[in-house]
Structures are given as structure tokens and as C-alpha cells.
N, CA, C and O atoms as a CHARMM CRD file, in Angstrom:
* protein
*
  248
    1    1 MET  N    -47.43800  46.90700 -46.80000 PROA 1      0.00000
    2    1 MET  CA   -47.89800  47.04700 -45.62300 PROA 1      0.00000
    3    1 MET  C    -49.43900  46.71200 -45.40100 PROA 1      0.00000
    4    1 MET  O    -50.17500  47.16000 -44.52200 PROA 1      0.00000
    5    2 SER  N    -49.73600  45.83400 -46.39500 PROA 2      0.00000
    6    2 SER  CA   -51.15000  45.41100 -46.66200 PROA 2      0.00000
    7    2 SER  C    -52.20000  46.49800 -46.51300 PROA 2      0.00000
    8    2 SER  O    -53.19500  46.37900 -45.79800 PROA 2      0.00000
    9    3 GLY  N    -51.90100  47.57700 -47.24800 PROA 3      0.00000
   10    3 GLY  CA   -52.94300  48.66200 -47.29600 PROA 3      0.00000
   11    3 GLY  C    -53.07300  49.55600 -46.03400 PROA 3      0.00000
   12    3 GLY  O    -53.92700  50.43700 -45.92800 PROA 3      0.00000
   13    4 LYS  N    -52.28300  49.29400 -45.22200 PROA 4      0.00000
   14    4 LYS  CA   -52.09200  50.47300 -44.06700 PROA 4      0.00000
   15    4 LYS  C    -51.55400  51.59900 -44.42400 PROA 4      0.00000
   16    4 LYS  O    -50.62300  51.67800 -45.22500 PROA 4      0.00000
   17    5 PRO  N    -52.12500  52.60900 -43.82800 PROA 5      0.00000
   18    5 PRO  CA   -51.66100  53.89100 -44.15000 PROA 5      0.00000
   19    5 PRO  C    -50.10200  54.11400 -43.43800 PROA 5      0.00000
   20    5 PRO  O    -49.80200  53.81800 -42.28100 PROA 5      0.00000
   21    6 ILE  N    -49.31500  54.64900 -44.35400 PROA 6      0.00000
   22    6 ILE  CA   -47.74100  54.74200 -43.77600 PROA 6      0.00000
   23    6 ILE  C    -47.42700  56.39800 -43.79500 PROA 6      0.00000
   24    6 ILE  O    -48.17000  57.29700 -44.18700 PROA 6      0.00000
   25    7 ILE  N    -46.23400  56.47800 -43.30300 PROA 7      0.00000
   26    7 ILE  CA   -45.75800  57.79700 -43.16400 PROA 7      0.00000
   27    7 ILE  C    -44.71300  58.03600 -44.32300 PROA 7      0.00000
   28    7 ILE  O    -43.66300  57.39500 -44.27800 PROA 7      0.00000
   29    8 ARG  N    -44.91900  58.85200 -45.28100 PROA 8      0.00000
   30    8 ARG  CA   -44.07000  59.42100 -46.37000 PROA 8      0.00000
   31    8 ARG  C    -43.49900  58.24300 -47.05200 PROA 8      0.00000
   32    8 ARG  O    -42.31300  58.28100 -47.37900 PROA 8      0.00000
   33    9 GLY  N    -44.25700  57.14200 -47.31600 PROA 9      0.00000
   34    9 GLY  CA   -43.77800  56.01600 -48.15200 PROA 9      0.00000
   35    9 GLY  C    -42.45900  55.40500 -47.41600 PROA 9      0.00000
   36    9 GLY  O    -41.52900  54.95300 -48.08300 PROA 9      0.00000
   37   10 MET  N    -42.44800  55.42300 -46.07100 PROA 10     0.00000
   38   10 MET  CA   -41.28400  54.85700 -45.37200 PROA 10     0.00000
   39   10 MET  C    -41.69400  53.45600 -44.76400 PROA 10     0.00000
   40   10 MET  O    -40.96400  52.83400 -43.99300 PROA 10     0.00000
   41   11 ARG  N    -42.76800  53.08300 -45.13200 PROA 11     0.00000
   42   11 ARG  CA   -43.14700  51.74700 -44.40500 PROA 11     0.00000
   43   11 ARG  C    -43.20700  51.83700 -43.08800 PROA 11     0.00000
   44   11 ARG  O    -42.91100  50.83800 -42.43200 PROA 11     0.00000
   45   12 PHE  N    -43.57100  52.95000 -42.48200 PROA 12     0.00000
   46   12 PHE  CA   -43.70100  53.21200 -41.02000 PROA 12     0.00000
   47   12 PHE  C    -45.26500  53.21600 -40.91400 PROA 12     0.00000
   48   12 PHE  O    -45.88400  54.13500 -41.45000 PROA 12     0.00000
   49   13 PRO  N    -45.85000  52.33500 -40.32000 PROA 13     0.00000
   50   13 PRO  CA   -47.41900  52.65200 -40.15600 PROA 13     0.00000
   51   13 PRO  C    -47.91000  53.73300 -39.17900 PROA 13     0.00000
   52   13 PRO  O    -47.40700  53.88100 -38.06600 PROA 13     0.00000
   53   14 VAL  N    -49.00000  54.54100 -39.69500 PROA 14     0.00000
   54   14 VAL  CA   -49.45900  55.57900 -38.89000 PROA 14     0.00000
   55   14 VAL  C    -49.78000  55.00700 -37.53000 PROA 14     0.00000
   56   14 VAL  O    -49.41900  55.59200 -36.50800 PROA 14     0.00000
   57   15 SER  N    -50.50100  53.79400 -37.50100 PROA 15     0.00000
   58   15 SER  CA   -50.96400  53.21600 -36.41500 PROA 15     0.00000
   59   15 SER  C    -49.76300  53.07500 -35.33400 PROA 15     0.00000
   60   15 SER  O    -49.95300  53.24500 -34.12900 PROA 15     0.00000
   61   16 ASN  N    -48.53900  52.75600 -35.88400 PROA 16     0.00000
   62   16 ASN  CA   -47.44300  52.76000 -34.73900 PROA 16     0.00000
   63   16 ASN  C    -47.26000  53.86800 -34.06300 PROA 16     0.00000
   64   16 ASN  O    -47.16000  53.81500 -32.83700 PROA 16     0.00000
   65   17 ILE  N    -47.18000  55.11600 -34.77400 PROA 17     0.00000
   66   17 ILE  CA   -47.15100  56.43800 -34.12500 PROA 17     0.00000
   67   17 ILE  C    -48.27800  56.60200 -33.07900 PROA 17     0.00000
   68   17 ILE  O    -48.12000  56.94900 -31.90900 PROA 17     0.00000
   69   18 LEU  N    -49.28900  56.33700 -33.61400 PROA 18     0.00000
   70   18 LEU  CA   -50.49800  56.43400 -32.59700 PROA 18     0.00000
   71   18 LEU  C    -50.47300  55.45900 -31.32500 PROA 18     0.00000
   72   18 LEU  O    -50.87600  55.74600 -30.19800 PROA 18     0.00000
   73   19 GLU  N    -50.03500  54.50800 -31.65600 PROA 19     0.00000
   74   19 GLU  CA   -49.71800  53.46800 -30.55900 PROA 19     0.00000
   75   19 GLU  C    -48.66800  53.99700 -29.35700 PROA 19     0.00000
   76   19 GLU  O    -48.82300  53.96200 -28.13600 PROA 19     0.00000
   77   20 LEU  N    -47.50000  54.51900 -30.18600 PROA 20     0.00000
   78   20 LEU  CA   -46.54700  55.07300 -29.24500 PROA 20     0.00000
   79   20 LEU  C    -47.12500  56.29300 -28.37800 PROA 20     0.00000
   80   20 LEU  O    -46.89600  56.39300 -27.17300 PROA 20     0.00000
   81   21 LEU  N    -47.83800  57.14100 -29.05200 PROA 21     0.00000
   82   21 LEU  CA   -48.37000  58.22800 -28.34200 PROA 21     0.00000
   83   21 LEU  C    -49.29600  57.79100 -27.34400 PROA 21     0.00000
   84   21 LEU  O    -49.29400  58.38300 -26.26400 PROA 21     0.00000
   85   22 ALA  N    -50.13000  56.79300 -27.55400 PROA 22     0.00000
   86   22 ALA  CA   -51.12200  56.24600 -26.63300 PROA 22     0.00000
   87   22 ALA  C    -50.41900  55.60100 -25.40900 PROA 22     0.00000
   88   22 ALA  O    -50.96900  55.61600 -24.30800 PROA 22     0.00000
   89   23 THR  N    -49.28000  55.06900 -25.59200 PROA 23     0.00000
   90   23 THR  CA   -48.67300  54.36100 -24.33900 PROA 23     0.00000
   91   23 THR  C    -47.82000  55.63700 -23.60600 PROA 23     0.00000
   92   23 THR  O    -47.01100  55.38700 -22.71200 PROA 23     0.00000
   93   24 GLY  N    -48.02800  56.76600 -23.98000 PROA 24     0.00000
   94   24 GLY  CA   -47.46300  57.67200 -23.21000 PROA 24     0.00000
   95   24 GLY  C    -46.14600  58.59200 -23.51700 PROA 24     0.00000
   96   24 GLY  O    -45.74700  59.54500 -22.84800 PROA 24     0.00000
   97   25 LEU  N    -45.57400  58.04200 -24.72700 PROA 25     0.00000
   98   25 LEU  CA   -44.37800  58.49900 -25.11300 PROA 25     0.00000
   99   25 LEU  C    -44.54700  59.92900 -25.54600 PROA 25     0.00000
  100   25 LEU  O    -45.63300  60.22000 -26.04500 PROA 25     0.00000
  101   26 SER  N    -43.66800  60.82800 -25.43300 PROA 26     0.00000
  102   26 SER  CA   -43.71500  62.14800 -25.90900 PROA 26     0.00000
  103   26 SER  C    -43.17000  62.22200 -27.50600 PROA 26     0.00000
  104   26 SER  O    -42.61000  61.28300 -28.07100 PROA 26     0.00000
  105   27 ASN  N    -43.40800  63.32700 -28.01500 PROA 27     0.00000
  106   27 ASN  CA   -43.00800  63.39200 -29.53100 PROA 27     0.00000
  107   27 ASN  C    -41.47500  63.19500 -29.38700 PROA 27     0.00000
  108   27 ASN  O    -40.86500  62.42200 -30.12600 PROA 27     0.00000
  109   28 GLU  N    -40.92200  63.86300 -28.49100 PROA 28     0.00000
  110   28 GLU  CA   -39.39700  63.81600 -28.52600 PROA 28     0.00000
  111   28 GLU  C    -38.80600  62.31700 -28.34600 PROA 28     0.00000
  112   28 GLU  O    -37.80400  61.86700 -28.90000 PROA 28     0.00000
  113   29 GLN  N    -39.69100  61.63500 -27.41300 PROA 29     0.00000
  114   29 GLN  CA   -39.28100  60.09300 -27.19300 PROA 29     0.00000
  115   29 GLN  C    -39.36200  59.30400 -28.62500 PROA 29     0.00000
  116   29 GLN  O    -38.59900  58.41300 -28.99600 PROA 29     0.00000
  117   30 ILE  N    -40.32500  59.77600 -29.24200 PROA 30     0.00000
  118   30 ILE  CA   -40.64500  58.92800 -30.42300 PROA 30     0.00000
  119   30 ILE  C    -39.46200  59.26400 -31.57300 PROA 30     0.00000
  120   30 ILE  O    -38.88300  58.42500 -32.26200 PROA 30     0.00000
  121   31 LEU  N    -39.25900  60.75600 -31.59000 PROA 31     0.00000
  122   31 LEU  CA   -38.25000  60.98600 -32.59300 PROA 31     0.00000
  123   31 LEU  C    -36.85300  60.36600 -32.22000 PROA 31     0.00000
  124   31 LEU  O    -36.06500  59.96400 -33.07600 PROA 31     0.00000
  125   32 GLU  N    -36.62800  60.32500 -30.93500 PROA 32     0.00000
  126   32 GLU  CA   -35.33400  59.73400 -30.52900 PROA 32     0.00000
  127   32 GLU  C    -35.23100  58.22800 -30.89600 PROA 32     0.00000
  128   32 GLU  O    -34.17900  57.74700 -31.31800 PROA 32     0.00000
  129   33 GLN  N    -36.31400  57.53900 -30.72700 PROA 33     0.00000
  130   33 GLN  CA   -36.39700  56.27600 -30.89100 PROA 33     0.00000
  131   33 GLN  C    -36.39100  55.79800 -32.44900 PROA 33     0.00000
  132   33 GLN  O    -35.94100  54.71100 -32.81000 PROA 33     0.00000
  133   34 HSD  N    -36.93200  56.72600 -33.27400 PROA 34     0.00000
  134   34 HSD  CA   -37.15600  56.50000 -34.73600 PROA 34     0.00000
  135   34 HSD  C    -36.58200  57.78300 -35.47000 PROA 34     0.00000
  136   34 HSD  O    -37.38600  58.62400 -35.87100 PROA 34     0.00000
  137   35 PRO  N    -35.21200  57.96800 -35.66300 PROA 35     0.00000
  138   35 PRO  CA   -34.72000  59.00800 -36.16100 PROA 35     0.00000
  139   35 PRO  C    -34.96000  59.41400 -37.46900 PROA 35     0.00000
  140   35 PRO  O    -34.52100  60.48800 -37.87900 PROA 35     0.00000
  141   36 LEU  N    -35.58800  58.69100 -38.13700 PROA 36     0.00000
  142   36 LEU  CA   -35.93600  58.79700 -39.52600 PROA 36     0.00000
  143   36 LEU  C    -37.28400  59.66700 -39.55200 PROA 36     0.00000
  144   36 LEU  O    -37.59800  60.40300 -40.48800 PROA 36     0.00000
  145   37 LEU  N    -37.94500  59.49400 -38.51900 PROA 37     0.00000
  146   37 LEU  CA   -39.14800  60.27400 -38.38300 PROA 37     0.00000
  147   37 LEU  C    -38.88500  61.71000 -38.20700 PROA 37     0.00000
  148   37 LEU  O    -37.78100  62.07200 -37.80000 PROA 37     0.00000
  149   38 GLU  N    -39.92900  62.66400 -38.51600 PROA 38     0.00000
  150   38 GLU  CA   -39.78900  64.17500 -38.28500 PROA 38     0.00000
  151   38 GLU  C    -40.95300  64.69400 -37.58000 PROA 38     0.00000
  152   38 GLU  O    -42.04100  64.15100 -37.77300 PROA 38     0.00000
  153   39 PRO  N    -40.86200  65.57200 -36.87400 PROA 39     0.00000
  154   39 PRO  CA   -42.03700  66.32100 -36.23900 PROA 39     0.00000
  155   39 PRO  C    -43.42700  66.39700 -36.95700 PROA 39     0.00000
  156   39 PRO  O    -44.50900  66.21500 -36.39800 PROA 39     0.00000
  157   40 ASP  N    -43.22300  66.70800 -38.35400 PROA 40     0.00000
  158   40 ASP  CA   -44.45700  66.79100 -39.03200 PROA 40     0.00000
  159   40 ASP  C    -45.03000  65.48000 -39.19500 PROA 40     0.00000
  160   40 ASP  O    -46.24100  65.39100 -39.39500 PROA 40     0.00000
  161   41 ASP  N    -44.20300  64.30200 -39.12500 PROA 41     0.00000
  162   41 ASP  CA   -44.96300  62.97900 -39.45400 PROA 41     0.00000
  163   41 ASP  C    -45.74900  62.57200 -38.19200 PROA 41     0.00000
  164   41 ASP  O    -46.69200  61.78100 -38.23900 PROA 41     0.00000
  165   42 ILE  N    -45.29800  63.16900 -37.03700 PROA 42     0.00000
  166   42 ILE  CA   -46.34800  62.74400 -35.85300 PROA 42     0.00000
  167   42 ILE  C    -47.41500  63.59700 -36.08700 PROA 42     0.00000
  168   42 ILE  O    -48.53700  63.18000 -35.79900 PROA 42     0.00000
  169   43 ASN  N    -47.27800  64.81600 -36.59800 PROA 43     0.00000
  170   43 ASN  CA   -48.57700  65.67700 -36.57700 PROA 43     0.00000
  171   43 ASN  C    -49.47600  65.17100 -37.74800 PROA 43     0.00000
  172   43 ASN  O    -50.70100  65.23200 -37.64400 PROA 43     0.00000
  173   44 ALA  N    -48.85500  64.66200 -38.88800 PROA 44     0.00000
  174   44 ALA  CA   -49.60300  64.06700 -39.97700 PROA 44     0.00000
  175   44 ALA  C    -50.38500  62.79400 -39.46700 PROA 44     0.00000
  176   44 ALA  O    -51.54600  62.64900 -39.84800 PROA 44     0.00000
  177   45 ALA  N    -49.85600  61.93800 -38.69200 PROA 45     0.00000
  178   45 ALA  CA   -50.53100  60.85200 -38.02700 PROA 45     0.00000
  179   45 ALA  C    -51.72100  61.16300 -37.25100 PROA 45     0.00000
  180   45 ALA  O    -52.73900  60.47800 -37.35100 PROA 45     0.00000
  181   46 LEU  N    -51.62500  62.23600 -36.43200 PROA 46     0.00000
  182   46 LEU  CA   -52.75200  62.55200 -35.68400 PROA 46     0.00000
  183   46 LEU  C    -53.78600  63.17600 -36.42900 PROA 46     0.00000
  184   46 LEU  O    -54.96400  62.90000 -36.19900 PROA 46     0.00000
  185   47 LEU  N    -53.42000  64.06700 -37.38300 PROA 47     0.00000
  186   47 LEU  CA   -54.33700  64.42300 -38.38200 PROA 47     0.00000
  187   47 LEU  C    -55.02100  63.64800 -39.17900 PROA 47     0.00000
  188   47 LEU  O    -56.16900  63.93300 -39.51900 PROA 47     0.00000
  189   48 TYR  N    -54.33500  62.46800 -39.61200 PROA 48     0.00000
  190   48 TYR  CA   -54.81400  61.45200 -40.28100 PROA 48     0.00000
  191   48 TYR  C    -55.97100  60.55200 -39.39800 PROA 48     0.00000
  192   48 TYR  O    -57.04900  60.16600 -39.85000 PROA 48     0.00000
  193   49 ALA  N    -55.54900  60.36800 -38.27700 PROA 49     0.00000
  194   49 ALA  CA   -56.59300  59.61500 -37.18300 PROA 49     0.00000
  195   49 ALA  C    -57.92500  60.45200 -37.22100 PROA 49     0.00000
  196   49 ALA  O    -59.04700  60.01000 -37.46600 PROA 49     0.00000
  197   50 SER  N    -57.52500  61.93900 -36.88800 PROA 50     0.00000
  198   50 SER  CA   -58.74400  62.86700 -36.65500 PROA 50     0.00000
  199   50 SER  C    -59.71000  62.68100 -37.87400 PROA 50     0.00000
  200   50 SER  O    -60.89800  62.41800 -37.68500 PROA 50     0.00000
  201   51 LEU  N    -59.23600  62.80600 -38.99200 PROA 51     0.00000
  202   51 LEU  CA   -59.92500  62.75800 -40.24700 PROA 51     0.00000
  203   51 LEU  C    -60.74600  61.51900 -40.46800 PROA 51     0.00000
  204   51 LEU  O    -61.89200  61.53900 -40.91600 PROA 51     0.00000
  205   52 LYS  N    -59.97600  60.26400 -40.06700 PROA 52     0.00000
  206   52 LYS  CA   -60.52800  59.09200 -40.16200 PROA 52     0.00000
  207   52 LYS  C    -61.92400  58.94700 -39.14200 PROA 52     0.00000
  208   52 LYS  O    -62.99900  58.42600 -39.43900 PROA 52     0.00000
  209   53 MET  N    -61.58400  59.49700 -38.03900 PROA 53     0.00000
  210   53 MET  CA   -62.85700  59.46100 -37.14100 PROA 53     0.00000
  211   53 MET  C    -63.96600  60.38800 -37.69700 PROA 53     0.00000
  212   53 MET  O    -65.07600  60.28400 -37.17500 PROA 53     0.00000
  213   54 LYS  N    -63.82900  61.09700 -38.49000 PROA 54     0.00000
  214   54 LYS  CA   -64.86000  61.97500 -39.05400 PROA 54     0.00000
  215   54 LYS  C    -65.21800  61.33800 -40.42600 PROA 54     0.00000
  216   54 LYS  O    -65.97500  61.98600 -41.14900 PROA 54     0.00000
  217   55 ASN  N    -64.75200  60.13300 -40.86300 PROA 55     0.00000
  218   55 ASN  CA   -64.93400  59.71100 -42.13500 PROA 55     0.00000
  219   55 ASN  C    -64.51300  60.38300 -43.30200 PROA 55     0.00000
  220   55 ASN  O    -65.05800  60.16000 -44.38200 PROA 55     0.00000
  221   56 THR  N    -63.52800  61.24000 -43.16500 PROA 56     0.00000
  222   56 THR  CA   -63.16400  62.05800 -44.08000 PROA 56     0.00000
  223   56 THR  C    -62.05600  61.29700 -45.02400 PROA 56     0.00000
  224   56 THR  O    -61.07000  60.78900 -44.49100 PROA 56     0.00000
  225   57 VAL  N    -62.23200  61.24300 -46.30000 PROA 57     0.00000
  226   57 VAL  CA   -61.45100  60.75800 -47.31600 PROA 57     0.00000
  227   57 VAL  C    -60.08700  61.79500 -47.49000 PROA 57     0.00000
  228   57 VAL  O    -60.21800  63.00500 -47.67500 PROA 57     0.00000
  229   58 VAL  N    -58.87600  61.16400 -47.40600 PROA 58     0.00000
  230   58 VAL  CA   -57.69400  62.04300 -47.83500 PROA 58     0.00000
  231   58 VAL  C    -57.01100  61.58500 -48.89000 PROA 58     0.00000
  232   58 VAL  O    -56.50400  60.47300 -48.74700 PROA 58     0.00000
  233   59 PHE  N    -56.83600  62.20800 -50.04700 PROA 59     0.00000
  234   59 PHE  CA   -55.95700  61.77100 -51.03900 PROA 59     0.00000
  235   59 PHE  C    -55.05300  62.86800 -51.28800 PROA 59     0.00000
  236   59 PHE  O    -55.32200  64.06700 -51.35000 PROA 59     0.00000
  237   60 HSD  N    -53.71700  62.16700 -51.45000 PROA 60     0.00000
  238   60 HSD  CA   -52.35500  62.77100 -51.59400 PROA 60     0.00000
  239   60 HSD  C    -51.77400  62.56000 -52.96200 PROA 60     0.00000
  240   60 HSD  O    -51.59100  61.40800 -53.35600 PROA 60     0.00000
  241   61 ALA  N    -51.47200  63.58300 -53.70700 PROA 61     0.00000
  242   61 ALA  CA   -50.97000  63.28300 -55.04900 PROA 61     0.00000
  243   61 ALA  C    -49.47000  63.26800 -54.73100 PROA 61     0.00000
  244   61 ALA  O    -48.94100  64.11900 -54.01600 PROA 61     0.00000
  245   62 ALA  N    -48.80300  62.22700 -55.31900 PROA 62     0.00000
  246   62 ALA  CA   -47.34100  62.08700 -55.28000 PROA 62     0.00000
  247   62 ALA  C    -46.70200  63.15200 -56.07100 PROA 62     0.00000
  248   62 ALA  O    -45.47600  63.20400 -56.16000 PROA 62     0.00000
């Protein structure tokens, strides 16, 4: 994914979730369209974006 942050190693970019939310889709609609995603994935994408806006670095140990 060219270094883009992804959701749980699924090759699903965080930016895709943020774009879907920005276009007005609800969490439920996103989960319907992308059944591999879980509600926590959407929350994680929002948290990641918030932390990036604050220039906070997040490391997640596998």
C-alpha cells in the first residue's frame, strides 16, 4: 500500500474509511458495503486521523 496506514493488515487504507465518512456514509453503511470491517476499525481510523493532526506518533506492536 505504498506506506499508507491500513486497517489490521487487511490492505484497507485508513484514508478510504475517512473518505467514506466524509462523503456522508454512516458507520452502518460502511460496514454493510465492506463486511470485513468491524465497528472498531472505523473508530481506529478516526483515532489515527486525530492523532496525526496532533503530530502524535503511534507504534503498534504486532
